[in-house]
C-alpha positions, 0 to 999 in steps of 0.5 A: 884469872881464867880456868875451866871447871868441869864435871862428868856424869857416867854410867858407873865408876870404872873408866874404860868399861862405864860411859860418860853421859853427860860432860859440863864445863864452864870458862871463868874469867876474873871471877865470873862465867864466861862460856858453857859447854854442856851436853848429855851423851847417849851412851849406846847402853842402858842408863844403870838403875844405880847411876841414875839414882844419883844424877836423875839422867834416865834412858828417856833423856838420853834418846836423840843426844850425841854419841861421845865421838861426837862430843870430845873434839868440841870439847877439846876445842873448848877447853884449848890450853886453859887450866882446868879444874875438876873436884876428884879430878883423877876420876874425871880425867881417867873417864876422858882419858879412856875416851880419847885414846879409843878415839885417837883425839887429841886431848886438852892441853892445860894443867888439870887441878883436884879442888878436892885435894886442894880444899883439904890444904886450904880449908883443913878440919872439915868433916868431909871434902865432898862437893856438897859439903864445901859448897854449904861451907862456904855458903855458895848458893846451890840447887841440886848436885850430880848434874855436870853443868851445875857441878861444874859451876860449883867447883868453879865458885869453890876454886875462886873462893879457895884462890882469894883466901891463898892470894891477895886480890884474886891473882891466881898463883903460879901453876907449880904453886897450885899443883904443890898445894894439891899435895899431888904430882902434876896432872895432865892429859896425855898426848894422843896421836892418830895411829897410821891405819894399815892397809890390808891385802886380799890373798890371791 
């Protein structure tokens, strides 16, 4: 069983308007973390107080950190064509898509699964399906939330526990079965190609 769990921290909630300030991604192989991609990102704008109050990320922490343009291609290389999992995946994917389109960068190629939607089917009857609630319900060891690498780790462990509940021996079911479990259409990043640059001509 191999997949990548990922999470973002942002300056707000509107893709294409607000900015990514942290990416955390962990590749899990056979139920264990195998590799980590994690970085803070300098958004080029001040960190809003409301966002900082949630994730604890401050302007001082972002000084000297890479811009998103420096991070996207290494992140895509890390993800490759692996299955990707995020909690409330549409939110994270839309933020990434906005930057992929802006920079005309090819996207990760794997299907993206939403662990939140899956949990509603696998773990029915909970008061809510926030990541913290699910982590507590399943007894996953935790030490704070709303930082990308930590939340990616919780998401990955949540996904593994759900797979163990629905599949004998922890064998990952076929992708169409997992997509069906989300109750939503298959989610993938779009195919993005660089547009040819038009040559400018000076009026003589």
